[in-house]
Every structure is written in C-alpha cells, then in structure tokens.
C-alpha positions, 0 to 999 in steps of 0.5 A: 485742755480746751477744745471746740466741739468739732475737735472733741467730736473727732477725738471721740470718734478716734477713741472709738477706733473709727477709721472711716466715715461716709457722708455728705456736707451741708451748712450745719456741718461745715465746721465739722467738715473743716475739722475733718479736712485737718484730720487723718480720718478717712471720709468717703463722699457719697452722692446721696445721704441714703447712700451714706447710711447704707455704706456705713451699714454694709461696712458694719455688717461685713466687719461687725464694727459700728458703722459711722456716717455724717449728714447735714440738717433738714433734708440731709437728715431726712434723706438718711431716714430710710437707711436708719430704718433699714439698719434698725430692722436688721439690728445693725450697729450704726452711729448716725451724726446729723447736723442741726441748726443752732439751739436758739433757732430750734423750733423756729422753722429755721432754714434746713431745720427739722426735728430729726430726733422726733422723726427717727424715734421709732426707727433708732435704738436710741437718739440724742440731741446734744444741747450743751458742749459739756455733754458732747464727749459722753454722748458720743461714747454712750452712742457707740456703747448703745449701738454695739451692746445687747441687740445692736442697732442704729443710734442717731446723734443730732449736733447743733451748729453752735454746740460744735463751735463752742469750747470746753475742757476735754480729757478722754480719761475723764469721760464717763457714761452710765453702765448699760452692761447687761449680762445675757447669761441663760440660767442652768435650769434652762439648759437642763430643760433643753437637754431633756427636750433633745433626749425626747426628740426624734426629729430635731431641727435648728433654725438660725437667724441674723442674731447668730451672725451678730453675736459671732456664734456661727462656729458654736452653732456649726459645732452643735449641728455637726456633733449631734447631726442636727439638720439646719435651716436658716432665715434670709438674715441667717445665711452664712451662719452655717456652711451651705456646703454641709450636707446638714444644710437645708437652705433657707426656709419661708416664703421662698425657702426650699421645699425640703427646709419647709417640709422639715420645719412642718414635720420636726418635733423640736425646733431650736430657733437661735437669733430669729424674729419669726417674721411673717415671710418665714412663718407663713400662717402662724397657726400652722408653723411647726405644728408638731414641734416643741419650740426653743427660742434663744434670743438676746432681746426678750421682747422678741420672744413670744412676740409672733410665735408662742414657744415652749422654752424661752432662753434670753441670752447672747447666742454665742454664750448660750450655745457655748453653755449648751455645748458644754452642758451636753458634753458634761451630761454625755448626751448622745442622739439615738442613731437610728431615729436620727438617721431616719429623720435625715433620710426623710429629709433626703427624700424631700430633697430628691423629690423637689430639689432647688433647680431651674432649667438653663437652655436655649438662648435666654439667660436664666438669672439663677445661671448667672448667680451659680456661675458667679459662685463657681468662678469665685469659689464662693469666696466673695462678699455679696450684697444684694438689692431687693426683689427677685435678685435677692431671693435668687441669690439667697437660693443659689449662691451658697454662703459658707461663712458669716458676714458674707451675705449683706442684704436688707432683710427686715425693711426690704430696701431697694437701692441698698446693695450698691452703696452697701457694697461700697462700704464693704469694699472699703472695709475689705479692699482685697476681697471680691465684693459683688452687688447682685442687683435688679434693673429696678432696684439699682436705679434707686441709688445708681448715682453711687457709681460716681462714688465708686469711680471717684475713689476707685472702690472696685465693687462689681455690679452683677445686674440681672436685667429683666426689664420689669420690677420683677418681684412685683410683676411676679405677684401681678402674674400670680394674683392679678391675672397678669395685669402688669400695672406700672411694673414694665421697666423697658424704658431704661438707660443703656446701663453699659453706657451709663456706667461708662459715663460715670467712669465705671467699666461697663460689660454686657451679656445677652446669651448664655454662652457670654455669661462666663466670659463677661463675669471673668472679665468683670471680676478680673478688672481692678476697677468698679464694673457694671455687668448687664445680663439680659435675663429671662423677662418673666422668670419667677422665684420658686418655690413660693408660699402664698401669703397667709398659707402654711409653709408646707403648701408651696407653689413649685413653679414647674413652668419656670423650671422646665422652660 
C-alpha cells in the first residue's frame, strides 16, 4: 500500500509503541503536524524546543523507554541541541525528529536551513539525514534500535520536507535493519578473578553509577551488597540504584559527597565500580583516587574503561547480566566473607559517619534549603519522582532526599544543564500522571525554561516546583566566596520576578514561605492541589553546599563547612 512519508513516519512510531511526542511546529514539519492532527498519538506542545527535548528526556529516564520529540528546521533544530547534548552525556535513549528544507535546497542557505546532522554529530549516538522516501521506515526503526541498545543515547533523524510529502509502498513486516545486536556477556574467567579479589579483600566497597539504573540492575546490585555485607556509595547518576534507607548506603561520593563515603573510597582495598564513568567531580585528583584499592570496573561501553582511571580488572558487559553472573558464581563457589574483617570495616565507616555526619542547622527565622528538602521527603514518604535544576539545589537534593528506588531521581549530571528540571518534570508527569512529581529548583536555573509553566497549565500537568530562592546564582556565588574573596561578579539575582504572581499569570498555583514555620504548610498545600504549583521558599542567601572537595584535590581532603552547619 502506498503511503506518504508523513503517514509512514507516524506508522513507524506506532510500531515502536510510542505513546507521546513532545514538540513545537514550524514550516518544515507542517505536513507532519497535519498528519498528527489526524492520528491518535498524544502530542504535548512545549514553549521552547529545548523544553521538548528535556521533556522527552525526563520521560525516558523515568520509564526506561525511548523518549521522542519533534521540532522544525533551522532555529528549531539548533534550539534542541542543548537538550540533545544533555541526553548524550547521561546516556539517555531519545529519538529527536527534526524538520529540514527540501533536499534540492540543502546547501543553498535556504530559509531556516542548517546542517543539523553536522552540528549534532559530536553529541548524538548516531544521526541520519533521510534523503529518500524508500529509506524512511528502516531509518526510524534503526534509530530506535540504536537509541536503546548497548550504551543508550540520543539519535537524531533529519526529515526533509519533500521526503515527507513523497509516496512509497509501506509494509511494516518487510522493514529490515542491519543487526547491531551485541551480546555483552562477561567471560567466566573474569568472574573467577573477581572472586579471588573478593576473598583477599578486607575492605571492599561498591560504587554504583547511572549504568546500573539504565540496565535495570538495581535489584541485583542490592542483592549483592546485602548478601555479602558490602557497603555502597554512588555517583550523582547512581542515586536510587541502592536504597538510601539501607545502613550499607554511604551516600554520594565526590566533590559534594559525604565525608564517610569519600573516606571509605580513600581507604578501601577493593572498589567494585558498576556503570560509572569516573568523571572529575567523582574522583577529584585521579592520582589519589582509591589509592589503596584494586579497582574492578563493569561497564557496557569498552571506551569508558581505563579512560580516566586505570583499573585492575576490566569487565565489559551489561550491568544486569554481569551482576547476575557474579551472584550465581559466588553462590556456586560458596563465597563467604570473613565476618570479623567485614565487621571491622563497617565499624570503621560508622566512626567516620559519627565524626562528620551529613548535617545542617535549622534555627532562627531563616529557612535552610536542606530543611525544605527533608520536609518534602518526610511529607511524601520518599514516594515521589524528583527532578532538579542544576546548581546548589541539585546537590542539596542529592544529599538530603533519600532515594530508595531507581528512576526516581531525574537530573542532568554530565552536562549540568540549567533549565532541565521543569520540562523534565513535565515529561515524567506525562509518563506517571498518578505519581507525585516535584522539580526542586533554584531561582536562577528555573528562569531558563520557566515558560514551560504554560505547558503544564495548558494540559493540567500537575507538576510541583519547589523553588529554593536565595537571590543568587548560588553555586557560582559559592565558588566566588571560596576562591575569589567574595567578589560576587554578576551572580546577584535579587532583581527577579515575583515568582508567585508570575506562576499565577501562567495559570499555575503560586505559594510562598518566608519563615521555617511556614515550610510544612506550604508544602502540604502545594502537594495536595491537583494542579501545577510553584512554591517559592525564601531560603538562606549565602548557604553553601558542604562537604566540598576543592578542584584538583583528593576526595579525602574535604572542606566541611562548619560555619554553614552551625549558623
């Protein structure tokens, strides 16, 4: 049966079980939007193309499915690039559909033309320019396969307007793609080596990252840690892969990690790292990272192994498969840890935990941001899907909102994209309309995509924004305090809108708390309303995120921030 390109595109999306698209129309995609008008696919109209990609990204992180967005050519496509780069850095599966001028005009500097495949080549897992209608169906199928297989990532498909208008025969049963399937199965010899290292170790430690969540390996990792009483620390992207309520959990490591997590890394003799990249915010000085440890690195991407940190045992494999094999191998070989040495190691960690707990001091009439986050956790029972913006709000959330389940902490880790949280929350809420979805934001970051409040209002997507409003670009100001003698160059954000009135102007409920005694009531009210809500909390202006490892220093050398903890 002959179909137009627009029809084939939507049929191909249905074949991939796509149920929602986030997008923004324009001239090059008008034919696609006309076809969407006739289809049953749900479309969410955002207010900026960056918001479309972030919303698809949030949807993908929360569900584990491929997120889909659709934007027009030229500025529509370039506006999406930051979102694409964000997903790429965190290995999030997306298919980004961009409009393009007709093939005959490509290279002619036509109106709203840009080489988006060239622009995004460094920040996509793969991209396509569909020049022939006959290639369209297979390209879409291949794009989804690439996005979700191996180490996931965003795939961009550029769709010229004349290809979308052309016709060809379409039979989904005849669509074939090249087989990219790779079996990521670690060799048995690797498991034997790992068993030997576990038997020798007196102070083992598990380090969990985003790869554990992406591979759905949280349960296997939890089983491994609990069965053999191995303490666990995690990267920012690994939060939720091991229950924060478990005594074996040490919290996040790295620049703003807990004292006891960083000390455990610095004194362990075996570090089992699963699904991590060993980025600079985690390791601090590479030369002093885990200096006493043999390091085992399990990761699906061979290019990530020995890239930043030299490891003793590399295991290339899917995290879930590798951990399943490891659990089975340890059981078959009757591995039992030495009880005395394991207890001594856990007691040593408990001493560090007691010496420098993760804390702050809420007193007086000024709201501490940590207090807001902890109150939110208590009122929700931790049963909420949390997105964040980027900055201090992100780090305080990582420190003080205990995540017990995977896919519940949604944040831009690798790229650190301000403006991510609100549109991502919209994507999450679209996926889970019955769940409480909260964006924890800063006043600087929220203003980058605050127009998406209109999207939330239009579709009554009942996201909640918890705004930690300190009147600064807080994290930049913190660095200026510590390293630039308090020269607060261009970080004062006191000239800002009245966020409550602005929320109301968008058709969103606005609430405000200015004193600690008002925090709980505002949160209760905001969480109870079945509408999008922005809650403006006027928090301590110069509160800093501590502990903090100064750039280039060992993670065992932490500034502990006693001033902020006692004031």
